[in-house]
Structures are given as structure tokens and as C-alpha cells.
C-alpha positions as CSV (number, residue, x, y, z in Angstrom):
1,X,-27.7,0.8,-4.4
2,X,-28.4,-1.6,-2.4
3,X,-30.8,-4.4,-2.2
4,X,-33.8,-2.8,-0.8
5,X,-35.8,-1.9,-4.1
6,X,-35.3,-5.2,-5.4
7,X,-39.1,-6.8,-6.2
8,X,-39.3,-11.1,-6.6
9,X,-42.5,-12.6,-7.7
10,X,-45.1,-12.7,-4.5
11,X,-44.4,-15.5,-2.4
12,X,-41.3,-16.3,-3.5
13,X,-39.3,-18.8,-1.5
14,X,-34.9,-19.1,-0.8
15,X,-34.0,-21.7,1.0
16,X,-30.3,-20.0,2.7
17,X,-28.2,-23.1,4.1
18,X,-26.0,-22.2,6.8
19,X,-28.9,-19.8,7.3
20,X,-27.8,-19.7,10.8
21,X,-24.9,-18.9,10.6
22,X,-23.0,-15.0,10.1
23,X,-24.1,-14.2,6.8
24,X,-26.8,-17.1,6.3
25,X,-28.6,-15.3,9.4
26,X,-28.0,-11.8,7.8
27,X,-29.5,-13.3,4.6
28,X,-32.0,-14.8,6.2
29,X,-33.1,-11.4,8.0
30,X,-32.8,-9.9,4.8
31,X,-35.1,-11.8,3.1
32,X,-37.6,-12.3,6.2
33,X,-37.9,-7.8,6.2
34,X,-38.8,-7.8,1.8
35,X,-41.8,-10.0,2.7
36,X,-40.1,-13.3,1.1
37,X,-40.4,-16.6,2.4
38,X,-37.0,-17.8,4.2
39,X,-36.6,-21.8,4.9
40,X,-33.1,-22.5,6.5
41,X,-30.8,-25.8,6.5
42,X,-27.8,-25.4,9.4
43,X,-27.1,-28.7,10.6
44,X,-25.8,-26.0,13.6
45,X,-22.2,-27.3,14.1
46,X,-20.8,-24.0,12.9
47,X,-23.9,-21.8,12.6
48,X,-25.5,-21.3,16.4
49,X,-29.9,-21.0,16.8
50,X,-29.4,-18.1,18.9
51,X,-28.6,-15.7,15.2
52,X,-31.2,-17.2,13.8
53,X,-33.9,-16.9,16.7
54,X,-35.4,-13.8,16.3
55,X,-37.1,-15.1,13.7
56,X,-38.7,-18.5,14.8
57,X,-42.1,-16.0,15.6
58,X,-42.3,-14.4,11.7
59,X,-44.9,-16.9,9.7
60,X,-42.5,-16.9,7.0
61,X,-39.8,-18.0,8.0
62,X,-39.1,-22.4,8.5
63,X,-35.9,-24.2,10.4
64,X,-34.7,-28.0,9.0
65,X,-31.9,-28.7,11.6
66,X,-30.2,-30.8,8.5
67,X,-26.8,-31.9,7.4
68,X,-26.1,-30.8,3.6
69,X,-23.8,-34.4,3.8
70,X,-27.0,-36.0,3.6
71,X,-28.4,-35.8,0.1
72,X,-32.5,-36.4,1.1
73,X,-31.8,-33.7,3.6
74,X,-31.3,-31.1,0.3
75,X,-34.0,-33.1,-1.7
76,X,-36.8,-32.0,1.4
77,X,-35.2,-29.0,2.1
78,X,-35.2,-27.9,-2.0
79,X,-38.5,-29.0,-2.0
80,X,-41.0,-26.1,-3.6
81,X,-37.8,-23.8,-3.2
82,X,-37.7,-20.6,-5.6
83,X,-34.2,-19.6,-4.7
84,X,-31.4,-20.9,-3.2
85,X,-28.2,-19.3,-1.2
86,X,-26.2,-21.8,-0.4
87,X,-24.1,-20.6,2.6
88,X,-23.2,-24.3,3.9
89,X,-19.8,-24.4,4.5
90,X,-16.6,-24.7,6.9
91,X,-15.0,-21.9,6.7
92,X,-11.0,-21.0,7.7
93,X,-7.8,-21.5,6.0
94,X,-6.0,-23.0,9.1
95,X,-8.8,-25.7,10.0
96,X,-9.1,-26.9,6.5
97,X,-4.9,-27.7,6.4
98,X,-5.6,-30.1,9.9
99,X,-8.2,-31.3,8.6
100,X,-8.8,-32.4,5.0
101,X,-11.3,-35.2,5.0
102,X,-14.0,-33.4,6.3
103,X,-13.3,-30.0,4.5
104,X,-13.8,-32.1,0.9
105,X,-17.3,-34.3,2.4
106,X,-18.5,-31.5,3.9
107,X,-17.8,-27.9,1.3
108,X,-17.3,-29.8,-1.7
109,X,-19.9,-32.9,-1.6
110,X,-22.6,-31.1,0.7
111,X,-22.5,-28.5,-2.3
112,X,-22.4,-31.4,-4.9
113,X,-25.9,-32.4,-3.0
114,X,-27.1,-28.6,-2.8
115,X,-26.5,-28.9,-6.8
116,X,-28.2,-32.2,-8.0
117,X,-31.4,-31.6,-5.0
118,X,-31.5,-28.1,-6.6
119,X,-31.7,-29.2,-9.7
120,X,-33.9,-31.9,-9.5
121,X,-36.7,-29.4,-7.7
122,X,-36.4,-27.3,-10.6
123,X,-35.4,-24.2,-8.4
124,X,-34.8,-20.5,-10.3
125,X,-31.4,-20.4,-9.6
126,X,-28.4,-21.3,-7.1
127,X,-26.4,-19.0,-5.3
128,X,-23.8,-20.3,-3.7
129,X,-20.3,-18.2,-1.2
130,X,-16.6,-19.0,-2.9
131,X,-14.1,-17.7,-1.8
132,X,-11.2,-15.0,-2.9
133,X,-8.4,-17.8,-1.7
134,X,-8.9,-19.7,-4.8
135,X,-6.9,-16.9,-6.6
136,X,-3.9,-18.4,-4.6
137,X,-0.5,-17.4,-5.0
138,X,-1.3,-15.2,-8.2
139,X,0.6,-11.7,-7.5
140,X,-1.3,-10.0,-9.1
141,X,-3.1,-6.8,-7.8
142,X,-6.8,-6.7,-7.7
143,X,-7.1,-9.8,-7.7
144,X,-9.7,-10.4,-11.4
145,X,-12.0,-13.4,-12.1
146,X,-10.1,-15.7,-15.0
147,X,-6.6,-14.8,-13.2
148,X,-6.1,-17.6,-11.2
149,X,-2.5,-19.0,-9.8
150,X,-1.8,-22.2,-7.4
151,X,-4.4,-22.9,-4.6
152,X,-2.6,-22.7,-0.6
153,X,-4.7,-24.5,1.0
154,X,-7.7,-27.2,1.4
155,X,-10.2,-25.3,1.9
156,X,-8.9,-23.0,-1.1
157,X,-9.2,-26.3,-3.5
158,X,-12.9,-26.8,-1.8
159,X,-14.3,-23.7,-3.3
160,X,-12.6,-23.7,-6.8
161,X,-14.1,-27.2,-7.1
162,X,-17.6,-26.0,-6.1
163,X,-17.3,-23.7,-9.1
164,X,-16.0,-26.2,-10.6
165,X,-19.7,-28.5,-10.2
166,X,-21.6,-25.5,-10.5
167,X,-20.3,-24.6,-13.9
168,X,-21.2,-28.6,-14.9
169,X,-24.5,-27.9,-13.6
170,X,-25.4,-25.0,-16.0
171,X,-23.6,-26.5,-18.6
172,X,-25.2,-29.6,-18.8
173,X,-28.6,-29.5,-16.5
174,X,-29.4,-26.2,-17.3
175,X,-29.3,-25.0,-13.9
176,X,-28.5,-21.1,-13.3
177,X,-25.8,-21.6,-10.7
178,X,-23.1,-17.7,-9.4
179,X,-20.8,-18.4,-7.7
180,X,-19.4,-15.5,-5.2
181,X,-16.0,-14.7,-4.1
182,X,-16.3,-13.4,-1.1
183,X,-13.4,-11.6,0.1
184,X,-13.1,-11.0,4.0
185,X,-16.3,-10.6,5.1
186,X,-17.2,-8.8,8.6
187,X,-19.5,-7.4,10.1
188,X,-23.1,-8.6,12.7
189,X,-23.4,-11.7,14.0
190,X,-19.9,-13.4,13.4
191,X,-18.2,-15.3,15.8
192,X,-15.5,-13.4,17.6
193,X,-14.3,-16.6,19.9
194,X,-12.6,-19.6,19.3
195,X,-8.8,-20.2,18.1
196,X,-10.0,-19.6,14.2
197,X,-12.8,-16.8,14.5
198,X,-12.2,-14.0,12.7
199,X,-9.6,-11.3,12.5
200,X,-12.1,-8.3,13.3
201,X,-14.2,-9.4,15.9
202,X,-11.5,-11.7,17.0
203,X,-9.5,-8.2,17.5
204,X,-12.4,-6.1,18.5
205,X,-13.8,-8.7,21.8
206,X,-10.1,-8.8,22.9
207,X,-10.2,-5.0,23.1
208,X,-12.9,-4.7,24.7
209,X,-11.9,-7.3,27.3
210,X,-8.6,-5.6,27.9
211,X,-6.7,-9.0,26.2
212,X,-3.4,-8.1,24.0
213,X,-4.3,-9.4,20.7
214,X,-1.8,-11.3,18.6
215,X,-1.5,-10.5,15.2
216,X,-0.6,-13.6,13.0
217,X,3.0,-12.0,10.9
218,X,4.0,-8.0,10.5
219,X,0.8,-7.2,10.3
220,X,1.7,-5.1,7.2
221,X,-1.2,-8.3,5.1
222,X,-3.8,-5.9,3.8
223,X,-7.4,-7.2,2.5
224,X,-10.5,-6.1,0.7
225,X,-12.6,-6.1,4.3
226,X,-16.1,-6.1,3.1
227,X,-19.4,-5.3,5.0
228,X,-22.1,-8.0,5.5
229,X,-24.6,-6.2,3.5
230,X,-22.6,-5.6,0.6
231,X,-22.8,-9.7,0.4
232,X,-26.8,-9.3,0.9
233,X,-27.1,-7.0,-1.9
234,X,-24.6,-9.4,-4.3
235,X,-26.7,-12.8,-3.8
236,X,-30.2,-11.1,-4.1
237,X,-29.4,-9.7,-7.2
238,X,-28.0,-12.9,-8.7
239,X,-31.4,-14.1,-7.9
240,X,-32.2,-11.4,-10.5
241,X,-29.6,-12.0,-13.1
242,X,-29.5,-12.9,-16.5
243,X,-29.5,-16.9,-17.3
244,X,-26.4,-15.1,-19.9
245,X,-24.2,-15.1,-16.2
246,X,-25.2,-17.7,-15.3
247,X,-21.7,-20.7,-14.7
248,X,-20.2,-17.8,-13.9
249,X,-17.9,-16.3,-10.4
250,X,-17.6,-13.2,-9.4
251,X,-15.8,-11.0,-6.7
252,X,-17.9,-10.2,-4.3
253,X,-16.2,-7.0,-2.0
254,X,-15.8,-3.0,-1.9
255,X,-13.4,-3.0,-4.0
256,X,-10.9,-1.1,-1.4
257,X,-7.6,-2.1,0.5
258,X,-6.9,-2.0,4.6
259,X,-3.8,-3.2,6.1
260,X,-3.9,-5.2,8.6
261,X,-1.8,-3.3,11.6
262,X,-3.7,0.2,10.1
263,X,-7.3,-1.3,11.0
264,X,-6.1,-2.7,14.4
265,X,-4.8,0.7,15.2
266,X,-8.3,2.2,13.9
267,X,-9.9,0.2,16.4
268,X,-7.9,0.8,19.9
269,X,-8.8,4.4,18.6
270,X,-12.2,3.6,17.8
271,X,-12.5,1.4,21.7
272,X,-10.2,3.9,23.5
273,X,-7.8,1.3,24.7
274,X,-4.2,1.3,24.0
275,X,-3.5,-1.9,23.7
276,X,-0.4,-3.1,22.1
277,X,-0.4,-6.1,19.9
278,X,1.4,-9.3,20.0
279,X,3.4,-10.5,16.7
280,X,3.2,-14.1,16.2
281,X,4.0,-16.4,13.2
282,X,2.7,-16.4,9.5
283,X,-0.4,-18.2,9.6
284,X,0.6,-21.1,6.8
285,X,-2.1,-21.2,3.6
286,X,-1.9,-17.4,4.1
287,X,-2.1,-14.7,0.7
288,X,-0.1,-12.0,1.6
289,X,-2.0,-9.4,-0.2
290,X,-5.3,-9.1,-2.1
291,X,-7.9,-6.7,-3.1
292,X,-11.0,-7.1,-6.1
293,X,-12.0,-5.9,-9.2
294,X,-15.4,-5.7,-8.2
295,X,-16.0,-5.1,-12.1
296,X,-17.3,-8.2,-13.5
297,X,-19.8,-8.5,-10.6
298,X,-21.2,-4.6,-11.1
299,X,-21.7,-5.1,-14.6
300,X,-22.9,-8.6,-14.8
301,X,-25.4,-8.8,-11.8
302,X,-25.3,-5.0,-10.7
303,X,-23.0,-5.0,-7.7
304,X,-22.9,-1.3,-6.4
305,X,-22.1,-1.9,-2.4
306,X,-23.3,0.2,-0.8
307,X,-20.7,0.2,2.3
308,X,-17.4,1.6,2.1
309,X,-14.6,-0.6,5.1
310,X,-15.3,2.7,7.3
311,X,-19.1,2.4,7.7
312,X,-18.8,-1.1,8.5
313,X,-16.4,-1.4,10.6
314,X,-18.1,1.8,12.5
315,X,-21.4,-0.2,12.5
316,X,-19.4,-3.4,13.5
317,X,-18.0,-1.7,16.5
318,X,-21.1,-1.0,17.5
319,X,-23.0,-4.3,17.1
320,X,-19.9,-5.7,19.6
321,X,-20.0,-3.5,21.7
322,X,-23.9,-4.2,22.7
323,X,-23.7,-8.0,22.1
324,X,-20.6,-8.2,24.0
325,X,-21.1,-5.4,26.7
326,X,-24.8,-6.6,26.9
327,X,-25.5,-3.0,26.9
């Protein structure tokens, strides 16, 4: 259960790319809490220095300001590293439709640079962020590895390409790679601001500030919302996984299914507000329904998520109340 009891060789060093971001900073925090060394690589294009400032006095923590699109930077960052957790990427389906060339350069070439650097530096395990978007228009639920449809956005293309490149590095170069297909991760440090902010922190911020949130579509779309602690567990367990599981991708979720409209009214109730939403047009490239079969991750990685949606949303609300209200 969870990851607090996991052990790695003494003095193990983890490189977390995108370590100043939402998921990356939670990974850095967990690894440092376990007593291991963390090297954080981030260009701060979407990550925030404030997310990792709390680690600067820890002697096991090192920050590198750098870009995964630069191979030399990746090579230097991987030197002396045991495990790479590659979280560096630009998210957002709608933004990827507006910026396809940048997404290719950042999410595909950047990941390929990291794979090459990890291989040349003899890294033990390379764990990387994929996405549930790779299932595209495949209609069956729950989503199951090996049953993918037509990709619906440039972002989804980048994540599927990353999986294929990782498979090649396992097949031809002996690098143990593990792809984690994240399903709608939420939790502390997720940015609530901007046009492309994830829905849960955005709703919470707007409701706390007396604004009327906009729901894209009719609100009857469903997602497997997954608290960030479950994602931390999956990353760390992948670092201890058998080489027989290398070269594959795994669903990382709780295995539930929540409807957006239900989440919205649950948030209004929890926050003690009575605000009706605005309904806007559906977002281009969005999948209508998504929930995960996590059987493969359970069997191959020992993944056993502790945090239900209900437990996670309660923790997230409390965190945002403090961070947004400053109390």
C-alpha cells in the first residue's frame, strides 16, 4: 500500500525533469522525504520556482535551470543518476492544437533527448509521463492498454510517440523504460490560473473568488480523476519494477469514474457557495468519457492506489483554501 515503505539503495539519486511543475514537485518532495537525492531539471516555462523553493535548504536537493530540448543539458543532468522520472512536457489538448510545432519539439524531441542521455549515462530505470489521451476515440470503457483508437490532438500524438521511442530504447539499447498513462491528475500545487488550467483547481479558485465557472459542454462528460499521491506511488514503484515490464505503458488512475457536473456541485457544497455554472462549447480534441482499467499496473508494477477521489478532493480543497486565501 502506498510508497512510504519502499526502499532504494543508499545514496540513490533521482533526476526529476519538470521537477518545478505540479507532478514533478510532488515527486521531488516525496523522494526527499524518503531520504534520497533529487536533481530537479526545469526551464520554468510552465513550472514555478515557488513549487521547489521549500527544498533549497535540503542537502540532498539540487536544481538545474535547463531545457530538455537541449541534448547537452540532458547529458549533464543525467550524469551520476540512478533513476530518471521524466515529467517535463507541455500539457493541454487545446493549446497543442494551436501550437503543434512547439509540442513536437518539446514533448517528442525533448523526451528523445532524455532517453538518449539516460542510455548513455547507464541510468537504471527511465520512467516517463504518458497520458490517457493516447486512447483517442476508442469508445470502450474502461480504457485498457493495447486497445487504442484514433488520436484526437497533437498532444496525444506526442505522448504516443514518446511511448514508441521508449519502446525502441528498451528493445535496442537496453534502457528499462516505463510509460505511465496519467488519467486527469489533480492535487496540491496544480496551477489554477490561465486559459488552459485543469478543471478542478480552476473551479475551486473561481468559486472561492466569487466567480462563475464555465463548464465546457454539458457537464455529462466523465473522467477518472486521480489524486497526485497515487501518481507518486506509480512512479516510485516503476523504478523498482522488473525488467520484464520494461518497454511498456501502464494506466495510472484510481479506476473510478466521475462526471464533471457532479464534481462541480460537490465543490460548491464543500465550499459553501451557491453558484450556478455557465455552460460553454465543448473543447476541441476532448475525449467524452474516460476511466481506467489499472489491472496491468497492479500486476506489473505492484501499483495499489490508496487515494480515492473523495479523499483526494477533500485534501485538494483544503490545500487550495490555504494557498488561495492565504490563511
